[in-house]
C-alpha positions as MATLAB code, in Angstrom:
seq = 'XXXXXXXXXXXXXXXXXXXXXXXXXXXXXXXXXXXXXXXXXXXXXXXXXXXXXXXXXXXXXXXXXXXXXXXXXXXXXXXXXXXXXXXXXXXXXXXXXXXXXXXXXXXXXXXXXXXXXXXXXXXXXXXXXXXXXXXXXXXXXXXXXXXXXXXXXXXXXXXXX';
ca = [
      -5.146  -10.793    8.246;
      -2.345   -8.264    8.527;
      -2.701   -5.593   11.387;
      -4.793   -8.121   13.779;
      -1.957  -10.206   14.541;
       1.099   -9.132   12.890;
       2.552   -5.818   13.332;
       5.073   -5.150   10.350;
       8.275   -3.280   10.718;
      11.655   -3.333    9.264;
      13.360   -1.352    6.471;
      15.448   -2.692    3.858;
      16.997   -1.701    0.432;
      16.483   -3.019   -2.388;
      17.069   -2.825   -6.252;
      14.678   -2.735   -8.941;
      15.914   -4.574  -11.766;
      15.393   -4.067  -15.240;
      12.108   -5.720  -15.760;
      10.573   -3.942  -12.720;
      10.939   -6.665  -10.290;
      12.564   -6.651   -6.788;
      12.573   -8.826   -3.869;
      10.260   -8.335   -0.870;
      12.150   -9.640    2.659;
      10.869  -13.210    3.696;
      10.114  -11.742    6.743;
       7.574   -9.232    5.580;
       5.866  -11.675    3.209;
       5.007  -13.875    5.820;
       3.769  -11.089    8.176;
       1.352   -9.926    5.791;
      -0.102  -13.816    6.397;
      -1.969  -14.647    2.640;
      -3.061  -18.282    2.623;
      -3.502  -18.186   -1.090;
      -0.270  -15.993   -2.460;
      -2.657  -13.051   -3.456;
      -1.651   -9.494   -2.755;
      -2.922   -6.522   -3.894;
      -0.573   -3.337   -4.820;
      -1.759    0.280   -4.196;
      -0.635    3.549   -5.340;
      -0.575    5.225   -1.634;
       1.422    8.583   -2.114;
       3.395    9.750   -5.255;
       7.005    7.739   -4.738;
       4.932    5.278   -2.506;
       3.098    1.937   -3.215;
       1.955   -0.369   -0.588;
       1.654   -4.251   -0.510;
      -1.425   -5.829    1.124;
      -2.977   -9.158    1.913;
      -5.575   -9.225   -0.702;
      -8.071  -10.911    1.384;
      -7.980   -8.135    4.415;
      -7.740   -5.387    1.228;
     -11.045   -6.346   -0.170;
     -12.786   -7.108    2.931;
     -11.932   -3.431    3.680;
     -12.679   -2.224    0.208;
     -15.902   -3.635   -0.019;
     -17.445   -2.561    3.350;
     -16.463    0.716    2.540;
     -18.305    0.536   -1.063;
     -21.119   -1.031    0.400;
     -21.635    1.979    3.040;
     -21.044    4.647    0.309;
     -23.812    2.440   -1.741;
     -26.219    2.678    1.317;
     -25.559    6.391    1.565;
     -26.250    6.827   -2.136;
     -29.702    4.912   -2.066;
     -30.726    6.595    0.929;
     -30.276    9.995   -0.753;
     -27.499   10.861    1.700;
     -25.063   12.052   -0.793;
     -27.231   14.032   -2.520;
     -25.587   16.736   -4.355;
     -22.128   14.856   -4.223;
     -22.121   13.377   -7.341;
     -18.628   15.082   -8.284;
     -16.919   13.365   -5.044;
     -18.714   10.336   -5.605;
     -17.129   10.170   -9.405;
     -13.832   11.370   -8.119;
     -13.715    8.248   -5.337;
     -14.903    6.227   -8.680;
     -11.843    7.216  -10.656;
      -9.353    6.595   -7.885;
     -10.805    3.402   -6.985;
     -10.533    2.468  -10.403;
      -6.707    2.979  -10.798;
      -5.672    2.654   -7.161;
      -4.872   -0.908   -7.082;
      -4.428   -4.231   -8.442;
      -3.826   -7.795   -7.732;
      -0.474   -8.945   -8.040;
       1.060  -12.505   -7.051;
       4.583  -12.629   -5.254;
       7.077  -14.850   -7.532;
       9.606  -17.033   -6.198;
      11.533  -15.389   -2.890;
       9.302  -12.869   -2.811;
       9.862  -11.372   -6.209;
       7.116   -8.627   -6.925;
       7.030   -7.339  -10.508;
       5.821   -3.432  -10.468;
       3.027   -3.284  -13.017;
       2.505   -0.332  -15.308;
       0.785    2.025  -14.269;
       2.726    1.595  -10.946;
       6.001    2.363  -11.935;
       5.447    5.994  -13.122;
       3.968    6.408   -9.615;
       6.425    4.880   -7.639;
       9.085    7.317   -9.235;
      11.864    4.754   -9.649;
      14.031    3.561  -12.703;
      15.039   -0.158  -13.912;
      18.244   -0.338  -11.550;
      17.506    2.357   -8.875;
      17.201    1.715   -5.927;
      14.010    1.875   -3.418;
      13.317    0.896    0.090;
      10.679   -1.693    1.449;
       9.316   -0.621    4.868;
       6.822   -2.423    7.288;
       3.979   -0.318    7.841;
       2.194   -1.906   10.934;
      -0.229   -3.143    8.680;
       1.061   -3.625    5.350;
       4.320   -3.090    3.137;
       5.527   -0.232    1.732;
       7.701    0.234   -1.715;
       9.113    3.911   -1.398;
      11.648    6.054   -3.909;
      14.358    6.992   -1.490;
      13.669   10.681   -2.219;
       9.801   10.427   -0.957;
      11.197    8.415    1.780;
      13.396   10.833    2.849;
      11.086   13.670    2.585;
       8.134   11.601    4.617;
      10.591   10.801    7.369;
      11.755   14.433    7.455;
       8.188   16.044    7.851;
       6.905   12.603   10.264;
       9.461   11.909   12.479;
       9.622   15.246   14.605;
       6.290   13.788   15.702;
       7.061   10.330   15.936;
       7.191   10.379   20.140;
       3.805   12.400   20.224;
       2.123    9.582   17.706;
       3.747    6.703   19.841;
       2.187    8.013   23.084;
      -1.239    8.480   21.630;
      -1.699    5.375   20.106;
       0.127    3.380   23.026;
      -1.971    5.090   25.870;
];
């Protein structure tokens, strides 16, 4: 499972082709550690998709959903129907199982293309995010870095101490 043995890092420039395909670098695909070539693509934030090892994704998702079901059965989410519905809507659209074709080629599915905000023939960035691989529009990546990079040292120190 990615995250347990691997720490996925790296930043690569790629081009989304006319059929919404891009090549994920071999070292990032290998670090995801899929034994059956099955992956999950998820909507993270506008301009960013993430690619996960399917087994790890489904294990985490199933554990979380089961915890929520237990809370519903025990009445601990009484009066929070709107939040549960919101979660259901977001879970329904957030992720999709995807294969990777030869040479790590990913086809970005409909519904995810608009979220990524990269036109065919446009540039994108493929970034290792420790436990998954992220695909960013350049504008969204730059905005994210501008906001987060000044806090890097504090985050690194907190996590490594």
